[in-house]
N, C-alpha and C positions, 0 to 999 in steps of 0.2 A: 396526448401525444406520448409515444413510447421513447424512452431514453435508455442509454447504456452508460452506467457509471463504471469507470476503471479506477479502482481504489488501490493506493499504495500505502502500506503501513510499515513504518520502520521505527527502531528504537531511537530515542533522543540521543544526540551526540554524547552527552555526559554519562549515559548508561552503558555499562560493560556488556559486551556481546560475546558470551562464551561460544555460541554456535559459530559465529563469524571467525573467532580465533581457531576453532577446530577446522573449519573449511580452509583457512589460510595455511595452517600446518599441513593439511592434506595436499594443497596445491604445491607447496614447497617440496613435499616428499615426492610428488610426481615430476619434479624437475622444473616447475615454473618459478623462475627467480624474480620476475618483475612485480608481482602483486605485493603491495606494501601493507594493505589493510583490506579486510572484508567485513561487511555488515550484512546481516541476513534479515529479511523482512517478509511481508506477506503481500500477495497480489490477489485482489478479489474483483469479480465482475458482477454487478447487480443490474438487472433489467427492471425498469419501473415505468409506471404510467403516471404522468403528471399533467396538470393544465398548462404549465409554462416551464421554460427553462429555469426561471427563478424559483419556482415551486419545487422542481426536481433537485436543484442545488440545495435548497433548504432541507428536503427530505434526506438526501444523502449525507449532508453534514450532521444531521440529527442521528442517523444510523451509526455513523462513525463515533460520535460523542457517547452514545448510549451502549453500543455493543461491539462494533467492529475494531475499535482501538482502545487500548488502555491508556487514557490520556495522561496518566501520571508518569508513565515511562515511555510511551510511544507518541510519535507524531504521524500525521496522515496528510495526504493530498489526493485529489481525484480529478480526473478528466471526465467531462460529461459530453456525450454526443447523441444526436438523434439516431434512433434505430431505423434501419431501412424499412420502408413500408412493406407490409406482408401481402 
């Protein structure tokens, strides 16, 4: 069965985010006064074929652990959905 994994990778809360600080400063310079904090992350979509949803979950988790996220400083979560039939 075909699945689509939507993966969100962000820095762990204790890790400084200089890119987020830069974006926050830019928002303030543009006149946006309401943002108090910005954290920048990555969004990935991975299409995969697996025998079951459990197998697809295991594959995506392993991909994140081994390559897509630096688990020392980043955390990840993902949503998995069946891809529409072709």
